N, CA, C, O and the ligand as a Tripos MOL2 file, in Angstrom:
@<TRIPOS>MOLECULE
protein
  241   239    61     0     0
PROTEIN
NO_CHARGES

@<TRIPOS>ATOM
      1 N           0.8410   -1.2100    0.0000 N.3       1 MET1
      2 CA          0.0000    0.0000    0.0000 C.3       1 MET1
      3 C           0.8710    1.2530    0.0000 C.2       1 MET1
      4 O           1.8900    1.3200    0.6860 O.2       1 MET1
      5 N           0.4560    2.2230   -0.7680 N.am      2 ILE2
      6 CA          1.2040    3.4760   -0.8760 C.3       2 ILE2
      7 C           0.7700    4.4140    0.2480 C.2       2 ILE2
      8 O          -0.4220    4.6370    0.4570 O.2       2 ILE2
      9 N           1.7390    4.9510    0.9580 N.am      3 SER3
     10 CA          1.4220    5.8580    2.0590 C.3       3 SER3
     11 C           1.1200    7.2560    1.5230 C.2       3 SER3
     12 O           1.5090    7.6110    0.4100 O.2       3 SER3
     13 N           0.4240    8.0330    2.3360 N.am      4 LYS4
     14 CA          0.1010    9.3980    1.9320 C.3       4 LYS4
     15 C           1.3680   10.2370    1.7810 C.2       4 LYS4
     16 O           1.4450   11.1200    0.9270 O.2       4 LYS4
     17 N           2.3560    9.9480    2.6210 N.am      5 GLU5
     18 CA          3.6140   10.6830    2.5460 C.3       5 GLU5
     19 C           4.2780   10.4640    1.1890 C.2       5 GLU5
     20 O           4.7790   11.3980    0.5620 O.2       5 GLU5
     21 N           4.2690    9.2060    0.7560 N.am      6 LEU6
     22 CA          4.8640    8.8830   -0.5410 C.3       6 LEU6
     23 C           4.0670    9.5180   -1.6680 C.2       6 LEU6
     24 O           4.6330   10.0360   -2.6310 O.2       6 LEU6
     25 N           2.7660    9.4730   -1.5410 N.am      7 LEU7
     26 CA          1.9020   10.0510   -2.5720 C.3       7 LEU7
     27 C           2.1460   11.5540   -2.6980 C.2       7 LEU7
     28 O           2.0760   12.1060   -3.7960 O.2       7 LEU7
     29 N           2.4310   12.2090   -1.5810 N.am      8 ASP8
     30 CA          2.7150   13.6420   -1.6140 C.3       8 ASP8
     31 C           4.0000   13.9470   -2.3790 C.2       8 ASP8
     32 O           4.1000   14.9700   -3.0570 O.2       8 ASP8
     33 N           4.9660   13.0650   -2.2670 N.am      9 ILE9
     34 CA          6.2610   13.2750   -2.9150 C.3       9 ILE9
     35 C           6.1560   13.0060   -4.4160 C.2       9 ILE9
     36 O           6.7760   13.6970   -5.2250 O.2       9 ILE9
     37 N           5.3740   12.0040   -4.7730 N.am     10 LEU10
     38 CA          5.2960   11.5880   -6.1660 C.3      10 LEU10
     39 C           4.5400   12.5990   -7.0130 C.2      10 LEU10
     40 O           3.5520   13.1900   -6.5800 O.2      10 LEU10
     41 N           5.0270   12.7770   -8.2210 N.am     11 ALA11
     42 CA          4.3500   13.6360   -9.1800 C.3      11 ALA11
     43 C           4.4520   12.9810  -10.5510 C.2      11 ALA11
     44 O           5.3400   12.1700  -10.8140 O.2      11 ALA11
     45 N           3.5280   13.3520  -11.4030 N.am     12 CYS12
     46 CA          3.5330   12.8220  -12.7520 C.3      12 CYS12
     47 C           4.8150   13.2490  -13.4730 C.2      12 CYS12
     48 O           5.1370   14.4370  -13.4850 O.2      12 CYS12
     49 N           5.5460   12.3180  -14.0670 N.am     13 PRO13
     50 CA          6.7900   12.6920  -14.7650 C.3      13 PRO13
     51 C           6.5420   13.5230  -16.0210 C.2      13 PRO13
     52 O           7.4490   14.1810  -16.5300 O.2      13 PRO13
     53 N           5.3170   13.4860  -16.5110 N.am     14 GLU14
     54 CA          4.9970   14.2250  -17.7350 C.3      14 GLU14
     55 C           4.6510   15.6780  -17.4540 C.2      14 GLU14
     56 O           5.1870   16.5840  -18.0920 O.2      14 GLU14
     57 N           3.7550   15.9030  -16.4980 N.am     15 CYS15
     58 CA          3.2510   17.2560  -16.2620 C.3      15 CYS15
     59 C           3.5800   17.7710  -14.8640 C.2      15 CYS15
     60 O           3.2430   18.9040  -14.5240 O.2      15 CYS15
     61 N           4.2370   16.9410  -14.0540 N.am     16 LYS16
     62 CA          4.5970   17.2890  -12.6690 C.3      16 LYS16
     63 C           3.3580   17.5370  -11.8150 C.2      16 LYS16
     64 O           3.4290   18.1850  -10.7700 O.2      16 LYS16
     65 N           2.2420   17.0230  -12.2660 N.am     17 GLY17
     66 CA          0.9920   17.2340  -11.5490 C.3      17 GLY17
     67 C           0.7840   16.2180  -10.4480 C.2      17 GLY17
     68 O           1.5380   15.2550  -10.3090 O.2      17 GLY17
     69 N          -0.2490   16.4530   -9.6760 N.am     18 ASP18
     70 CA         -0.5900   15.5600   -8.5760 C.3      18 ASP18
     71 C          -1.1540   14.2480   -9.1040 C.2      18 ASP18
     72 O          -1.7630   14.1880  -10.1720 O.2      18 ASP18
     73 N          -0.9290   13.2110   -8.3240 N.am     19 LEU19
     74 CA         -1.4290   11.8890   -8.6850 C.3      19 LEU19
     75 C          -2.5000   11.4600   -7.6980 C.2      19 LEU19
     76 O          -2.5080   11.8580   -6.5330 O.2      19 LEU19
     77 N          -3.3940   10.6440   -8.2020 N.am     20 GLU20
     78 CA         -4.4980   10.1430   -7.3800 C.3      20 GLU20
     79 C          -4.3930    8.6350   -7.3180 C.2      20 GLU20
     80 O          -4.2000    7.9700   -8.3360 O.2      20 GLU20
     81 N          -4.5220    8.1040   -6.1190 N.am     21 LEU21
     82 CA         -4.4070    6.6670   -5.9450 C.3      21 LEU21
     83 C          -5.6540    5.9710   -6.4720 C.2      21 LEU21
     84 O          -6.7800    6.3210   -6.1210 O.2      21 LEU21
     85 N          -5.4260    4.9810   -7.3210 N.am     22 LYS22
     86 CA         -6.5300    4.2220   -7.8980 C.3      22 LYS22
     87 C          -6.4740    2.8120   -7.3180 C.2      22 LYS22
     88 O          -5.8310    1.9250   -7.8800 O.2      22 LYS22
     89 N          -7.1510    2.6150   -6.1940 N.am     23 GLY23
     90 CA         -7.0830    1.3220   -5.5410 C.3      23 GLY23
     91 C          -5.6590    1.0070   -5.1370 C.2      23 GLY23
     92 O          -4.9340    1.8970   -4.6920 O.2      23 GLY23
     93 N          -5.2430   -0.2370   -5.2810 N.am     24 ASN24
     94 CA         -3.8800   -0.6190   -4.9560 C.3      24 ASN24
     95 C          -3.0480   -0.8360   -6.2030 C.2      24 ASN24
     96 O          -1.8880   -1.2400   -6.1220 O.2      24 ASN24
     97 N          -3.6400   -0.5680   -7.3560 N.am     25 SER25
     98 CA         -3.0080   -1.0180   -8.5890 C.3      25 SER25
     99 C          -2.3300    0.0800   -9.3700 C.2      25 SER25
    100 O          -1.5240   -0.2060  -10.2550 O.2      25 SER25
    101 N          -2.6350    1.3380   -9.0660 N.am     26 GLY26
    102 CA         -2.0250    2.3790   -9.8760 C.3      26 GLY26
    103 C          -2.2470    3.7800   -9.3580 C.2      26 GLY26
    104 O          -3.0530    4.0160   -8.4580 O.2      26 GLY26
    105 N          -1.5120    4.7040   -9.9490 N.am     27 LEU27
    106 CA         -1.6150    6.1210   -9.6360 C.3      27 LEU27
    107 C          -2.0690    6.8590  -10.8910 C.2      27 LEU27
    108 O          -1.4520    6.7620  -11.9520 O.2      27 LEU27
    109 N          -3.1570    7.5910  -10.7410 N.am     28 LEU28
    110 CA         -3.7490    8.2670  -11.8900 C.3      28 LEU28
    111 C          -3.3040    9.7240  -11.9490 C.2      28 LEU28
    112 O          -3.3430   10.4440  -10.9510 O.2      28 LEU28
    113 N          -2.8780   10.1440  -13.1480 N.am     29 CYS29
    114 CA         -2.7240   11.5670  -13.4390 C.3      29 CYS29
    115 C          -3.9180   11.9790  -14.2790 C.2      29 CYS29
    116 O          -4.0900   11.5120  -15.4050 O.2      29 CYS29
    117 N          -4.7360   12.8510  -13.7290 N.am     30 LYS30
    118 CA         -5.9530   13.2580  -14.4400 C.3      30 LYS30
    119 C          -5.6380   14.0980  -15.6690 C.2      30 LYS30
    120 O          -6.3210   14.0030  -16.6880 O.2      30 LYS30
    121 N          -4.5990   14.9180  -15.5660 N.am     31 LYS31
    122 CA         -4.2510   15.7990  -16.6800 C.3      31 LYS31
    123 C          -3.8090   15.0100  -17.9060 C.2      31 LYS31
    124 O          -4.1860   15.3310  -19.0330 O.2      31 LYS31
    125 N          -3.0080   13.9760  -17.6770 N.am     32 CYS32
    126 CA         -2.4730   13.1760  -18.7810 C.3      32 CYS32
    127 C          -3.3550   11.9700  -19.0970 C.2      32 CYS32
    128 O          -3.1490   11.3010  -20.1090 O.2      32 CYS32
    129 N          -4.3380   11.6890  -18.2370 N.am     33 SER33
    130 CA         -5.1620   10.4870  -18.3910 C.3      33 SER33
    131 C          -4.2980    9.2290  -18.4700 C.2      33 SER33
    132 O          -4.5070    8.3620  -19.3190 O.2      33 SER33
    133 N          -3.3330    9.1520  -17.5740 N.am     34 LEU34
    134 CA         -2.4490    7.9930  -17.5190 C.3      34 LEU34
    135 C          -2.4700    7.4070  -16.1160 C.2      34 LEU34
    136 O          -2.5270    8.1260  -15.1190 O.2      34 LEU34
    137 N          -2.4230    6.0740  -16.0670 N.am     35 ILE35
    138 CA         -2.2950    5.3890  -14.7860 C.3      35 ILE35
    139 C          -0.9130    4.7620  -14.7300 C.2      35 ILE35
    140 O          -0.5480    3.9550  -15.5840 O.2      35 ILE35
    141 N          -0.1520    5.1430  -13.7190 N.am     36 TYR36
    142 CA          1.1650    4.5540  -13.4900 C.3      36 TYR36
    143 C           0.9810    3.3420  -12.5820 C.2      36 TYR36
    144 O           0.4560    3.4730  -11.4760 O.2      36 TYR36
    145 N           1.4030    2.1800  -13.0320 N.am     37 PRO37
    146 CA          1.1470    0.9600  -12.2550 C.3      37 PRO37
    147 C           2.0050    0.8890  -10.9960 C.2      37 PRO37
    148 O           3.1010    1.4440  -10.9310 O.2      37 PRO37
    149 N           1.4750    0.1930  -10.0100 N.am     38 ILE38
    150 CA          2.2310   -0.0740   -8.7860 C.3      38 ILE38
    151 C           2.5900   -1.5520   -8.7980 C.2      38 ILE38
    152 O           1.7080   -2.4110   -8.7700 O.2      38 ILE38
    153 N           3.8770   -1.8450   -8.8390 N.am     39 LYS39
    154 CA          4.3500   -3.2240   -8.8840 C.3      39 LYS39
    155 C           5.0640   -3.5430   -7.5820 C.2      39 LYS39
    156 O           6.0430   -2.8890   -7.2220 O.2      39 LYS39
    157 N           4.5690   -4.5510   -6.8800 N.am     40 ASP40
    158 CA          5.1420   -4.9580   -5.5880 C.3      40 ASP40
    159 C           5.2570   -3.7810   -4.6240 C.2      40 ASP40
    160 O           6.2290   -3.6710   -3.8770 O.2      40 ASP40
    161 N           4.2560   -2.9070   -4.6490 N.am     41 GLY41
    162 CA          4.2270   -1.7810   -3.7220 C.3      41 GLY41
    163 C           5.0680   -0.5990   -4.1450 C.2      41 GLY41
    164 O           5.1660    0.3910   -3.4200 O.2      41 GLY41
    165 N           5.6780   -0.6960   -5.3200 N.am     42 ILE42
    166 CA          6.5420    0.3920   -5.7950 C.3      42 ILE42
    167 C           5.9220    1.0050   -7.0500 C.2      42 ILE42
    168 O           5.7190    0.3070   -8.0440 O.2      42 ILE42
    169 N           5.6230    2.2960   -7.0110 N.am     43 PRO43
    170 CA          5.0560    2.9320   -8.1920 C.3      43 PRO43
    171 C           6.0730    3.0310   -9.3300 C.2      43 PRO43
    172 O           7.2230    3.4190   -9.1260 O.2      43 PRO43
    173 N           5.6300    2.6790  -10.5040 N.am     44 VAL44
    174 CA          6.5040    2.7360  -11.6860 C.3      44 VAL44
    175 C           6.1990    4.0390  -12.4200 C.2      44 VAL44
    176 O           5.1970    4.1550  -13.1260 O.2      44 VAL44
    177 N           7.0820    5.0110  -12.2360 N.am     45 MET45
    178 CA          6.8340    6.3420  -12.7810 C.3      45 MET45
    179 C           7.4840    6.5000  -14.1630 C.2      45 MET45
    180 O           8.3460    7.3530  -14.3770 O.2      45 MET45
    181 N           7.0420    5.6590  -15.0710 N.am     46 LEU46
    182 CA          7.5530    5.7020  -16.4380 C.3      46 LEU46
    183 C           6.3780    5.7820  -17.3940 C.2      46 LEU46
    184 O           5.4070    5.0360  -17.2690 O.2      46 LEU46
    185 N           6.4750    6.6850  -18.3380 N.am     47 LYS47
    186 CA          5.3800    6.8360  -19.2920 C.3      47 LYS47
    187 C           5.2040    5.5720  -20.1290 C.2      47 LYS47
    188 O           4.0920    5.2240  -20.5260 O.2      47 LYS47
    189 N           6.3230    4.8920  -20.3890 N.am     48 GLU48
    190 CA          6.2690    3.6630  -21.1960 C.3      48 GLU48
    191 C           5.4680    2.5660  -20.4970 C.2      48 GLU48
    192 O           4.8870    1.6910  -21.1400 O.2      48 GLU48
    193 N           5.4530    2.6340  -19.1650 N.am     49 GLU49
    194 CA          4.7410    1.6250  -18.3750 C.3      49 GLU49
    195 C           3.3030    2.0480  -18.0650 C.2      49 GLU49
    196 O           2.4940    1.2370  -17.6140 O.2      49 GLU49
    197 N           3.0020    3.2950  -18.3060 N.am     50 ALA50
    198 CA          1.6950    3.8270  -17.9240 C.3      50 ALA50
    199 C           0.5990    3.3090  -18.8480 C.2      50 ALA50
    200 O           0.8250    2.9870  -20.0150 O.2      50 ALA50
    201 N          -0.5850    3.2450  -18.2790 N.am     51 ILE51
    202 CA         -1.7580    2.7640  -19.0130 C.3      51 ILE51
    203 C          -2.6740    3.9590  -19.2710 C.2      51 ILE51
    204 O          -2.9210    4.7720  -18.3810 O.2      51 ILE51
    205 N          -3.1670    4.0480  -20.4900 N.am     52 PHE52
    206 CA         -4.0890    5.1370  -20.8050 C.3      52 PHE52
    207 C          -5.3950    4.9480  -20.0510 C.2      52 PHE52
    208 O          -5.9690    3.8600  -20.0390 O.2      52 PHE52
    209 N          -5.8530    6.0200  -19.4230 N.am     53 TYR53
    210 CA         -7.0570    5.9740  -18.6070 C.3      53 TYR53
    211 C          -8.1870    6.7000  -19.3330 C.2      53 TYR53
    212 O          -8.0920    7.8870  -19.6460 O.2      53 TYR53
    213 N          -9.2500    5.9560  -19.5890 N.am     54 ARG54
    214 CA        -10.4040    6.5420  -20.2620 C.3      54 ARG54
    215 C         -11.3440    7.1470  -19.2310 C.2      54 ARG54
    216 O         -11.9160    6.4460  -18.3960 O.2      54 ARG54
    217 N         -11.4840    8.4290  -19.3060 N.am     55 GLN55
    218 CA        -12.4290    9.1040  -18.4240 C.3      55 GLN55
    219 C         -13.7940    9.0960  -19.0790 C.2      55 GLN55
    220 O         -13.9500    9.3710  -20.2690 O.2      55 GLN55
    221 N         -14.7680    8.7740  -18.2630 N.am     56 GLU56
    222 CA        -16.1280    8.7680  -18.7970 C.3      56 GLU56
    223 C         -16.7050   10.1800  -18.7100 C.2      56 GLU56
    224 O         -17.0720   10.6680  -17.6410 O.2      56 GLU56
    225 N         -16.7660   10.8020  -19.8610 N.am     57 GLU57
    226 CA        -17.3000   12.1540  -19.9260 C.3      57 GLU57
    227 C         -18.5930   12.1440  -20.7010 C.2      57 GLU57
    228 O         -18.6550   11.6610  -21.8320 O.2      57 GLU57
    229 N         -19.6300   12.6840  -20.0800 N.am     58 GLY58
    230 CA        -20.9530   12.6480  -20.7060 C.3      58 GLY58
    231 C         -21.1670   13.7480  -21.7170 C.2      58 GLY58
    232 O         -21.9880   13.6110  -22.6240 O.2      58 GLY58
    233 N         -20.4270   14.8540  -21.5710 N.am     59 LYS59
    234 CA        -20.6920   15.9990  -22.4470 C.3      59 LYS59
    235 C         -19.7090   16.0440  -23.6210 C.2      59 LYS59
    236 O         -18.5930   15.5290  -23.5500 O.2      59 LYS59
    237 N         -20.1590   16.6670  -24.6790 N.am     60 ARG60
    238 CA        -19.3080   16.8550  -25.8470 C.3      60 ARG60
    239 C         -19.1650   18.3300  -26.1490 C.2      60 ARG60
    240 O         -18.4810   18.7020  -27.1020 O.2      60 ARG60
    241 ZN          0.4990   14.1500  -15.9020 Zn       61 ZN61
@<TRIPOS>BOND
     1     1     2 1
     2     2     3 1
     3     3     4 2
     4     3     5 am
     5     5     6 1
     6     6     7 1
     7     7     8 2
     8     7     9 am
     9     9    10 1
    10    10    11 1
    11    11    12 2
    12    11    13 am
    13    13    14 1
    14    14    15 1
    15    15    16 2
    16    15    17 am
    17    17    18 1
    18    18    19 1
    19    19    20 2
    20    19    21 am
    21    21    22 1
    22    22    23 1
    23    23    24 2
    24    23    25 am
    25    25    26 1
    26    26    27 1
    27    27    28 2
    28    27    29 am
    29    29    30 1
    30    30    31 1
    31    31    32 2
    32    31    33 am
    33    33    34 1
    34    34    35 1
    35    35    36 2
    36    35    37 am
    37    37    38 1
    38    38    39 1
    39    39    40 2
    40    39    41 am
    41    41    42 1
    42    42    43 1
    43    43    44 2
    44    43    45 am
    45    45    46 1
    46    46    47 1
    47    47    48 2
    48    47    49 am
    49    49    50 1
    50    50    51 1
    51    51    52 2
    52    51    53 am
    53    53    54 1
    54    54    55 1
    55    55    56 2
    56    55    57 am
    57    57    58 1
    58    58    59 1
    59    59    60 2
    60    59    61 am
    61    61    62 1
    62    62    63 1
    63    63    64 2
    64    63    65 am
    65    65    66 1
    66    66    67 1
    67    67    68 2
    68    67    69 am
    69    69    70 1
    70    70    71 1
    71    71    72 2
    72    71    73 am
    73    73    74 1
    74    74    75 1
    75    75    76 2
    76    75    77 am
    77    77    78 1
    78    78    79 1
    79    79    80 2
    80    79    81 am
    81    81    82 1
    82    82    83 1
    83    83    84 2
    84    83    85 am
    85    85    86 1
    86    86    87 1
    87    87    88 2
    88    87    89 am
    89    89    90 1
    90    90    91 1
    91    91    92 2
    92    91    93 am
    93    93    94 1
    94    94    95 1
    95    95    96 2
    96    95    97 am
    97    97    98 1
    98    98    99 1
    99    99   100 2
   100    99   101 am
   101   101   102 1
   102   102   103 1
   103   103   104 2
   104   103   105 am
   105   105   106 1
   106   106   107 1
   107   107   108 2
   108   107   109 am
   109   109   110 1
   110   110   111 1
   111   111   112 2
   112   111   113 am
   113   113   114 1
   114   114   115 1
   115   115   116 2
   116   115   117 am
   117   117   118 1
   118   118   119 1
   119   119   120 2
   120   119   121 am
   121   121   122 1
   122   122   123 1
   123   123   124 2
   124   123   125 am
   125   125   126 1
   126   126   127 1
   127   127   128 2
   128   127   129 am
   129   129   130 1
   130   130   131 1
   131   131   132 2
   132   131   133 am
   133   133   134 1
   134   134   135 1
   135   135   136 2
   136   135   137 am
   137   137   138 1
   138   138   139 1
   139   139   140 2
   140   139   141 am
   141   141   142 1
   142   142   143 1
   143   143   144 2
   144   143   145 am
   145   145   146 1
   146   146   147 1
   147   147   148 2
   148   147   149 am
   149   149   150 1
   150   150   151 1
   151   151   152 2
   152   151   153 am
   153   153   154 1
   154   154   155 1
   155   155   156 2
   156   155   157 am
   157   157   158 1
   158   158   159 1
   159   159   160 2
   160   159   161 am
   161   161   162 1
   162   162   163 1
   163   163   164 2
   164   163   165 am
   165   165   166 1
   166   166   167 1
   167   167   168 2
   168   167   169 am
   169   169   170 1
   170   170   171 1
   171   171   172 2
   172   171   173 am
   173   173   174 1
   174   174   175 1
   175   175   176 2
   176   175   177 am
   177   177   178 1
   178   178   179 1
   179   179   180 2
   180   179   181 am
   181   181   182 1
   182   182   183 1
   183   183   184 2
   184   183   185 am
   185   185   186 1
   186   186   187 1
   187   187   188 2
   188   187   189 am
   189   189   190 1
   190   190   191 1
   191   191   192 2
   192   191   193 am
   193   193   194 1
   194   194   195 1
   195   195   196 2
   196   195   197 am
   197   197   198 1
   198   198   199 1
   199   199   200 2
   200   199   201 am
   201   201   202 1
   202   202   203 1
   203   203   204 2
   204   203   205 am
   205   205   206 1
   206   206   207 1
   207   207   208 2
   208   207   209 am
   209   209   210 1
   210   210   211 1
   211   211   212 2
   212   211   213 am
   213   213   214 1
   214   214   215 1
   215   215   216 2
   216   215   217 am
   217   217   218 1
   218   218   219 1
   219   219   220 2
   220   219   221 am
   221   221   222 1
   222   222   223 1
   223   223   224 2
   224   223   225 am
   225   225   226 1
   226   226   227 1
   227   227   228 2
   228   227   229 am
   229   229   230 1
   230   230   231 1
   231   231   232 2
   232   231   233 am
   233   233   234 1
   234   234   235 1
   235   235   236 2
   236   235   237 am
   237   237   238 1
   238   238   239 1
   239   239   240 2
@<TRIPOS>SUBSTRUCTURE
     1 MET1         2 RESIDUE 1 A MET
     2 ILE2         6 RESIDUE 1 A ILE
     3 SER3        10 RESIDUE 1 A SER
     4 LYS4        14 RESIDUE 1 A LYS
     5 GLU5        18 RESIDUE 1 A GLU
     6 LEU6        22 RESIDUE 1 A LEU
     7 LEU7        26 RESIDUE 1 A LEU
     8 ASP8        30 RESIDUE 1 A ASP
     9 ILE9        34 RESIDUE 1 A ILE
    10 LEU10       38 RESIDUE 1 A LEU
    11 ALA11       42 RESIDUE 1 A ALA
    12 CYS12       46 RESIDUE 1 A CYS
    13 PRO13       50 RESIDUE 1 A PRO
    14 GLU14       54 RESIDUE 1 A GLU
    15 CYS15       58 RESIDUE 1 A CYS
    16 LYS16       62 RESIDUE 1 A LYS
    17 GLY17       66 RESIDUE 1 A GLY
    18 ASP18       70 RESIDUE 1 A ASP
    19 LEU19       74 RESIDUE 1 A LEU
    20 GLU20       78 RESIDUE 1 A GLU
    21 LEU21       82 RESIDUE 1 A LEU
    22 LYS22       86 RESIDUE 1 A LYS
    23 GLY23       90 RESIDUE 1 A GLY
    24 ASN24       94 RESIDUE 1 A ASN
    25 SER25       98 RESIDUE 1 A SER
    26 GLY26      102 RESIDUE 1 A GLY
    27 LEU27      106 RESIDUE 1 A LEU
    28 LEU28      110 RESIDUE 1 A LEU
    29 CYS29      114 RESIDUE 1 A CYS
    30 LYS30      118 RESIDUE 1 A LYS
    31 LYS31      122 RESIDUE 1 A LYS
    32 CYS32      126 RESIDUE 1 A CYS
    33 SER33      130 RESIDUE 1 A SER
    34 LEU34      134 RESIDUE 1 A LEU
    35 ILE35      138 RESIDUE 1 A ILE
    36 TYR36      142 RESIDUE 1 A TYR
    37 PRO37      146 RESIDUE 1 A PRO
    38 ILE38      150 RESIDUE 1 A ILE
    39 LYS39      154 RESIDUE 1 A LYS
    40 ASP40      158 RESIDUE 1 A ASP
    41 GLY41      162 RESIDUE 1 A GLY
    42 ILE42      166 RESIDUE 1 A ILE
    43 PRO43      170 RESIDUE 1 A PRO
    44 VAL44      174 RESIDUE 1 A VAL
    45 MET45      178 RESIDUE 1 A MET
    46 LEU46      182 RESIDUE 1 A LEU
    47 LYS47      186 RESIDUE 1 A LYS
    48 GLU48      190 RESIDUE 1 A GLU
    49 GLU49      194 RESIDUE 1 A GLU
    50 ALA50      198 RESIDUE 1 A ALA
    51 ILE51      202 RESIDUE 1 A ILE
    52 PHE52      206 RESIDUE 1 A PHE
    53 TYR53      210 RESIDUE 1 A TYR
    54 ARG54      214 RESIDUE 1 A ARG
    55 GLN55      218 RESIDUE 1 A GLN
    56 GLU56      222 RESIDUE 1 A GLU
    57 GLU57      226 RESIDUE 1 A GLU
    58 GLY58      230 RESIDUE 1 A GLY
    59 LYS59      234 RESIDUE 1 A LYS
    60 ARG60      238 RESIDUE 1 A ARG
    61 ZN61       241 GROUP 0 **** ****
């Protein structure tokens, strides 16, 4: 599990923005719509490893 202290230190490598914890499996950057996976409790802060996150937006 990622601690709040660690989450405060971590930032998106792309936009330096804040990250949001998505369960135990990843860290979401809302600006980039990318989820950085957490492997064995260690966040992988690499864009190559990140998963594209589809936000459900109702408006066009
Ligand atoms: Zn970002």
